[in-house]
C-alpha positions as CSV (number, residue, x, y, z in Angstrom):
1,M,-61.7,13.4,66.2
2,E,-61.2,9.8,67.3
3,I,-58.2,7.9,66.0
4,T,-59.1,4.4,65.0
5,A,-57.5,1.6,63.0
6,T,-59.7,2.6,60.0
7,T,-58.6,6.2,60.1
8,I,-55.0,5.1,60.3
9,G,-55.5,2.8,57.3
10,I,-57.2,5.4,55.2
11,T,-54.5,8.0,56.0
12,T,-51.8,5.5,55.2
13,W,-53.5,4.6,51.9
14,K,-53.9,8.2,50.9
15,F,-50.3,8.9,51.7
16,M,-49.0,6.0,49.7
17,Y,-51.3,6.7,46.8
18,L,-50.3,10.4,46.7
19,S,-46.6,9.6,46.9
20,F,-46.7,6.8,44.3
21,L,-48.5,8.9,41.7
22,S,-46.3,12.0,42.4
23,I,-43.2,9.9,41.9
24,L,-44.6,8.2,38.8
25,L,-45.5,11.6,37.3
26,G,-42.0,13.0,37.9
27,L,-40.3,9.9,36.5
28,F,-42.5,10.0,33.4
29,I,-41.8,13.7,32.7
30,G,-38.1,13.2,33.3
31,L,-38.0,10.3,30.9
32,I,-39.9,12.3,28.3
33,S,-37.2,15.0,28.7
34,A,-34.4,12.4,28.1
35,F,-36.2,11.0,25.1
36,I,-36.7,14.5,23.5
37,S,-33.2,15.6,24.2
38,K,-31.8,12.4,22.6
39,R,-34.1,12.0,19.6
40,I,-34.9,15.4,18.4
41,K,-32.0,16.7,16.3
42,S,-33.1,20.3,16.1
43,I,-32.4,20.7,19.9
44,K,-28.9,19.3,19.9
45,G,-26.2,21.9,20.0
46,H,-28.6,24.8,20.7
47,T,-27.8,25.8,24.2
48,V,-30.9,28.0,24.7
49,K,-33.3,25.3,23.4
50,E,-31.7,22.7,25.7
51,I,-32.0,24.8,28.8
52,F,-35.5,25.9,27.8
53,L,-36.5,22.2,27.4
54,I,-35.2,21.3,30.9
55,V,-36.8,24.3,32.6
56,L,-40.1,23.9,30.7
57,L,-40.5,20.2,31.4
58,G,-39.5,20.6,35.1
59,Y,-42.2,23.3,35.4
60,L,-44.7,21.1,33.5
61,S,-44.1,18.4,36.1
62,Y,-44.8,20.8,38.9
63,I,-48.0,22.3,37.2
64,I,-49.4,18.9,36.4
65,G,-48.8,17.6,39.9
66,E,-50.4,20.7,41.4
67,S,-53.4,20.5,39.1
68,L,-54.0,16.8,39.8
69,G,-53.9,17.4,43.6
70,L,-50.6,15.4,43.9
71,S,-47.4,16.5,45.7
72,A,-46.0,19.0,43.1
73,I,-42.8,19.3,45.0
74,M,-42.2,15.6,45.1
75,S,-43.0,15.4,41.4
76,L,-40.6,18.2,40.6
77,F,-37.8,16.6,42.8
78,V,-38.2,13.2,41.1
79,C,-38.3,14.9,37.7
80,G,-35.1,16.7,38.5
81,V,-33.3,13.6,39.7
82,T,-34.4,11.7,36.6
83,M,-33.3,14.6,34.3
84,S,-29.9,14.8,36.1
85,H,-29.4,11.1,35.5
86,Y,-30.6,10.7,31.9
87,T,-31.1,14.1,30.2
88,F,-27.8,15.5,31.5
89,H,-25.8,13.1,29.2
90,N,-27.8,14.2,26.1
91,I,-27.1,17.9,26.2
92,S,-24.1,19.8,25.0
93,K,-21.3,21.0,27.4
94,E,-22.4,24.6,27.0
95,G,-26.0,23.7,27.9
């Protein structure tokens, strides 16, 4: 296979597209987690529900990324960072 400027441009575009959408997906799911943990009163104070919410939404980020052909690992990483920054402050100490 010959490496040309067009090939380099297409590869760079695909990399940027994949990275951007994966980061956007992880950020979106992480912010949804923060919103749910802050607004839904039936979750507050219930340790099992709080932990289940975090695990479930992290896994959801991975599954959606994988099913859309994005980088599921990058999506999960960004989701985890977002959850640690925003959701962490909304859960109880036991959670």
